[in-house]
C-alpha positions in Angstrom: -19.3 -15.4 12.1 -18.9 -11.6 12.1 -15.8 -9.9 13.6 -17.7 -6.9 14.7 -16.2 -4.4 17.1 -19.5 -4.5 19.1 -19.4 -8.3 19.6 -18.9 -9.1 23.3 -17.8 -12.7 22.9 -14.2 -11.9 22.0 -12.3 -11.4 25.3 -8.5 -11.5 25.4 -7.2 -14.8 24.3 -10.2 -17.1 24.2 -13.9 -17.3 23.5 -16.4 -17.4 26.3 -17.9 -20.9 26.7 -20.6 -21.7 26.1 -21.1 -19.6 23.0 -22.9 -16.3 23.9 -26.2 -15.3 22.2 -25.7 -14.4 18.6 -22.7 -16.6 18.1 -22.7 -20.0 16.4 -19.7 -22.4 16.3 -18.4 -23.2 12.9 -18.5 -21.2 9.7 -18.8 -21.3 6.0 -15.6 -20.9 4.0 -15.8 -19.6 0.4 -12.6 -20.0 -1.6 -11.7 -17.4 -4.2 -8.5 -19.0 -5.6 -5.6 -16.8 -6.7 -6.7 -13.3 -6.3 -5.1 -9.9 -5.4 -5.5 -8.5 -1.9 -7.8 -5.7 -3.1 -9.7 -8.3 -5.1 -10.4 -10.2 -1.9 -11.6 -6.9 -0.2 -14.0 -6.4 -3.1 -15.3 -9.9 -3.1 -15.8 -9.8 0.6 -18.2 -6.9 0.2 -19.7 -8.1 -3.1 -20.6 -11.6 -1.7 -21.8 -10.2 1.7 -19.2 -12.2 3.7 -18.5 -11.5 7.3 -14.7 -11.4 6.7 -12.1 -11.8 4.0 -8.7 -13.5 4.6 -5.7 -13.3 2.3 -2.6 -15.5 2.5 0.1 -13.5 0.8 3.8 -12.6 0.8 2.7 -9.1 -0.2 5.9 -7.4 -1.7 8.2 -10.0 -0.1 9.7 -13.3 -1.0 7.5 -16.3 -1.3 8.7 -17.7 2.1 7.4 -14.6 3.9 3.7 -15.4 3.7 1.4 -13.7 6.1 -2.3 -13.1 6.7 -4.3 -10.1 5.9 -7.9 -9.8 7.2 -10.8 -7.6 6.0 -14.0 -7.0 7.7 -17.3 -7.5 6.0 -17.3 -3.9 4.6 -14.0 -4.5 2.8 -11.8 -2.5 5.2 -8.7 -3.9 6.9 -9.2 -4.7 10.6 -7.9 -2.1 13.1 -4.9 -3.0 15.3 -6.9 -4.0 18.4 -9.0 -6.4 16.4 -6.0 -8.0 14.8 -4.4 -8.3 18.2 -7.4 -10.1 19.4 -7.5 -12.5 16.4 -3.7 -13.1 16.9 -4.3 -13.9 20.5 -6.9 -16.5 19.6 -4.5 -18.1 17.2 -1.5 -18.1 19.5 -3.2 -18.9 22.8 -5.8 -21.3 21.3 -9.5 -21.7 21.5 -10.9 -23.8 24.4 -12.0 -27.2 23.2 -15.4 -26.7 24.7 -15.9 -23.8 22.3 -15.0 -25.6 19.2 -17.8 -26.6 16.9 -19.1 -30.2 17.1 -19.4 -32.3 13.9 -23.0 -31.2 13.2 -22.1 -27.5 13.4 -19.0 -27.5 11.3 -19.4 -25.4 8.2 -18.8 -26.2 4.6 -16.2 -25.2 2.1 -17.2 -24.1 -1.4 -15.5 -22.4 -4.4 -16.9 -19.1 -5.6 -17.5 -19.1 -9.3 -16.7 -16.3 -11.8 -14.4 -14.5 -9.4 -12.1 -12.9 -12.0 -14.9 -11.7 -14.3 -16.7 -10.1 -11.4 -13.6 -8.4 -10.1 -12.6 -7.2 -13.6 -16.0 -5.7 -14.2 -15.7 -3.8 -10.9 -12.3 -2.5 -12.0 -13.5 -1.4 -15.4 -16.2 0.7 -13.6 -13.3 2.7 -12.0 -12.1 4.0 -15.4 -13.9 7.0 -16.9 -16.5 5.9 -19.5 -15.7 8.9 -21.7 -12.0 8.0 -22.0 -10.4 5.1 -24.0 -7.0 3.7 -23.7 -6.8 3.2 -27.5 -3.4 4.4 -28.7 -1.7 3.8 -25.3 1.1 1.3 -25.2 2.2 -0.1 -21.8 4.4 -2.7 -20.2 3.0 -4.5 -17.1 5.2 -6.2 -14.6 2.9 -8.5 -12.6 5.7 -9.6 -10.2 4.8 -13.3 -10.9 1.9 -12.6 -8.5 -1.8 -12.3 -8.3 -2.3 -9.5 -10.9 -0.9 -11.7 -13.7 -4.4 -13.3 -13.8 -6.2 -9.9 -14.1 -4.2 -6.9 -15.2 -3.2 -7.9 -18.8 -6.8 -8.7 -19.9 -8.2 -5.6 -18.0 -6.0 -3.1 -19.8 -6.3 -4.8 -23.1 -10.1 -4.7 -22.8 -9.9 -1.0 -22.1 -8.1 -0.5 -25.4 -4.4 -0.4 -24.5 -1.6 -2.2 -26.3 -0.2 -4.4 -23.5 3.1 -6.2 -23.1 3.5 -8.2 -19.9 6.6 -9.4 -18.1 7.1 -11.5 -15.0 3.8 -13.2 -15.5 4.7 -16.9 -15.0 4.3 -17.7 -11.3 5.8 -21.0 -10.2 5.1 -20.8 -6.5 8.6 -19.5 -5.6 9.4 -16.6 -8.0 6.9 -14.1 -6.7 8.6 -10.6 -6.3 11.9 -12.2 -7.2 13.9 -9.3 -8.7 10.7 -8.0 -10.2 7.5 -6.0 -9.4 7.2 -2.8 -7.5 10.4 -3.4 -5.4 12.6 -4.1 -8.5 11.7 -2.1 -11.5 15.0 -2.5 -13.5 13.5 -5.0 -16.0 10.4 -2.8 -16.4 12.5 0.3 -17.1 14.6 -1.6 -19.6 11.5 -3.0 -21.4 9.8 0.4 -21.6 12.8 1.9 -23.2 13.3 -1.0 -25.6 9.7 -1.2 -26.7 9.1 2.6 -26.8 6.0 2.2 -24.6 4.1 5.1 -23.3 4.2 3.9 -19.7 5.1 1.0 -17.5 3.4 -0.3 -14.4 4.9 -2.6 -11.7 2.6 -4.3 -9.2 3.7 -6.1 -6.1 2.9 -9.8 -5.6 -0.5 -9.2 -4.0 -1.5 -6.3 -6.2 -2.1 -3.5 -3.7 1.1 -1.5 -4.6 2.0 0.3 -7.8 5.2 1.9 -9.0 5.2 3.5 -12.4 7.8 4.0 -15.1 7.5 6.9 -17.5 8.1 6.9 -21.3 11.8 7.6 -20.8 12.2 4.5 -18.5 12.4 6.7 -15.3 10.8 5.3 -12.1 7.9 7.4 -10.7 7.6 7.1 -6.9 4.4 6.5 -4.9 4.5 10.1 -3.7 4.5 11.4 -7.3 1.7 9.0 -8.2 -0.4 10.2 -5.2 0.2 13.9 -6.1 -0.9 13.3 -9.7 -4.1 11.6 -8.4 -4.7 14.3 -5.9 -4.3 17.1 -8.5 -6.7 15.3 -10.8 -9.3 15.0 -8.1 -8.8 18.7 -7.2 -9.2 19.8 -10.8 -12.5 17.8 -11.0 -13.8 19.2 -7.7 -13.7 15.8 -6.1 -10.8 16.2 -3.6 -12.9 16.2 -0.5 -11.9 19.0 2.0 -9.1 19.7 -0.4 -7.0 17.2 1.7 -4.7 14.4 1.1 -3.1 12.0 3.6 0.4 10.4 3.3 2.7 8.9 5.8 5.5 10.7 7.6 8.0 8.9 5.3 6.7 10.8 2.2 9.4 12.9 0.5 9.6 16.5 1.5 9.0 17.2 -2.2 5.5 15.9 -1.8 4.7 18.4 1.0 6.1 21.2 -1.2 4.1 20.0 -4.2 0.9 20.0 -2.2 1.6 23.6 -1.0 2.1 24.8 -4.6 -1.2 23.2 -5.6 -3.1 24.5 -2.6 -3.7 21.1 -1.2 -3.7 20.4 2.5 -1.4 17.5 3.4 -1.9 15.4 6.6 1.0 13.2 7.8 0.0 9.8 9.2 2.1 7.1 10.9 3.9 4.6 8.6 1.6 1.9 7.2 -1.3 1.9 4.8 -3.7 1.0 7.6 -2.8 4.2 9.4 -3.1 6.2 6.3 -6.6 4.7 5.9 -7.4 5.4 9.5 -6.6 9.0 9.2 -8.4 9.3 5.8 -11.6 8.0 7.4 -11.2 10.3 10.4 -10.5 13.4 8.3 -12.9 12.5 5.5 -10.2 12.5 2.9 -10.7 10.5 -0.3 -7.0 10.3 -1.4 -4.1 9.0 0.6 -1.0 6.8 0.2 2.6 6.0 0.8 5.8 6.4 -1.0 6.0 2.7 -1.4 3.1 2.7 -3.8 0.1 2.0 -1.6 -2.4 4.5 -3.0 -5.9 4.6 -1.5 -8.7 6.2 -3.5 -11.9 5.9 -1.4 -14.1 7.0 -4.3 -13.3 3.7 -5.9 -12.3 1.1 -3.3 -11.8 0.5 0.4 -8.2 -0.4 0.1 -5.2 0.3 -2.1 -5.4 -1.4 -5.5 -2.5 -1.1 -7.9 -4.7 -1.6 -11.0 -7.1 1.1 -10.0 -4.2 3.5 -9.4 -2.7 2.6 -12.8 -6.0 3.4 -14.5 -6.2 6.8 -12.8 -2.7 7.6 -14.1 -3.6 6.7 -17.7 -6.8 8.8 -17.3 -4.7 11.7 -16.2 -2.4 11.3 -19.1 -5.3 11.2 -21.6 -7.1 14.2 -20.0 -4.0 16.4 -19.8 -2.6 15.1 -23.1 0.8 14.9 -21.5 3.3 12.1 -21.0 3.8 10.7 -17.5 7.1 12.4 -17.2 5.5 15.8 -17.5 2.8 14.9 -14.9 5.5 13.7 -12.5 7.1 17.1 -12.6 4.4 18.3 -10.2 7.0 17.6 -7.5 10.7 17.4 -7.1 12.0 14.2 -5.4 14.5 15.3 -2.9 17.5 13.0 -2.3 16.8 10.7 0.7 19.1 8.5 2.7 17.9 5.9 5.2 20.3 4.1 7.5 19.2 1.3 9.9 21.1 1.3 13.2 21.1 -1.7 15.4 20.2 -0.7 19.0 20.3 -2.5 22.3 17.3 -0.6 23.7 14.5 1.6 22.4 14.6 4.7 24.6 12.2 7.6 23.8 14.2 9.6 21.2 13.3 12.9 22.9 14.8 11.6 26.2 18.3 11.1 24.7 20.0 14.5 24.9 22.8 13.7 22.4 20.4 12.6 19.7 18.1 15.6 20.3 21.1 18.0 20.0 22.3 16.2 16.8 18.9 16.4 15.2 18.5 20.1 16.1 21.9 20.9 14.6 21.2 19.1 11.3 17.7 20.6 11.1 19.1 24.1 11.6 21.6 23.6 8.8 19.0 22.2 6.4 16.3 24.7 7.2 13.6 24.4 4.6 15.9 22.5 2.2 15.3 19.1 3.9 14.2 17.3 7.0 15.2 14.6 9.5 13.1 11.7 10.7 14.4 9.2 13.3 12.1 6.4 14.5 12.3 2.8 15.7 11.4 -0.3 13.7 8.2 -1.8 14.9 9.4 -5.4 14.5 13.2 -5.3 14.9 15.8 -3.8 17.3 16.6 -1.1 14.8 16.5 2.7 14.8 15.8 4.1 11.3 17.7 7.3 10.6 16.2 9.2 7.6 17.5 12.4 6.1 16.3 14.3 3.1 18.4 17.2 1.6 19.0 19.4 -1.4 21.8 17.2 -2.8 23.0 13.6 -2.5 26.4 14.4 -0.9 25.0 16.6 1.8 22.1 14.2 2.6 24.6 11.3 2.9 26.8 13.2 5.2 24.1 14.3 7.6 22.6 10.8 7.7 25.9 9.3 8.6 26.5 11.9 11.2 23.2 11.2 12.9 23.6 7.4 12.6 26.9 7.6 14.4 25.3 9.6 17.2 22.4 7.0 17.5 24.9 4.2 17.5 26.9 5.8 20.2 23.9 6.5 22.4 21.8 3.4 21.9 24.0 0.7 20.3 
């Protein structure tokens, strides 16, 4: 079955019965085994499936498994389509619309999944460049990339040391991976490696560590990739998309490089939506979701890592030097429990407090206050020129929000 936007059969919480023209009950399931989320997106396209489904805890603990769905072209479903699928799952499908025995599809395992995916990934690395002479440490977060990343980078010529590559079903992302780079930083320093890469459990995020053991943020990674594309004349419309949570240093870095930066809502799906709308080829989030549409339809940590190595080789510079394209401004985020979610602009006390802080910061920082999409929390974020000032302003605003909405 195809989850096409044009399909008329999907209405609210149930299927029409009987099945409309063009629809057939039942479906064929093709199992890929353990594979990263971007790997599933690739295989969905490569095998001409109607949809791809991933069961994954993403960057979270193993108990927080969720479902990610890709359309047949390898892109994540838009919000309205996901809402319609969720309605089907929660409300149920009428029994009269369920397939009968003769119409139930079959389950089969797809062969040679990892070789096919790795071959695709290798095609994303410049043919004229070799990783020979590059030493790296990989933290695979006890997740899906442990089956792919070490062999991929070794095949490209790198000297690879891998940590957190022994998944047992419960240790995914446990004090490792893109959310916890402490072990990676330590191992890079101890081994004298040129670079370290930390993936999250499902492989769509990347956080890097430079040769000194210093963590490189998603914003810094995105700016390096954008500059590389600009230098090669491949940064379409000279534009990059990042979420509103990107560090103010990213915006200033784009300005210095003559790159137009568009701010999207939080979430890689919204970054992608705006990239497609604005015809941008590079976009991402501070968390390490980096989307490079010249290579893939979704963020892929291994592709991002390859682009960083390629930039290091082309520039003949260590990652620490490339990361100096932007200054990372101190940032403080405080979550405030609220009893109601009034429009921020409709609460005079909060509006005045924001205006006061913004006036004092000027161009040296910024304020962003927004609600959590899933919890009764108001997120107060302040960026400023130094840690103490940033902390003071964040606490000041959080107190006002607590008083007005708590």
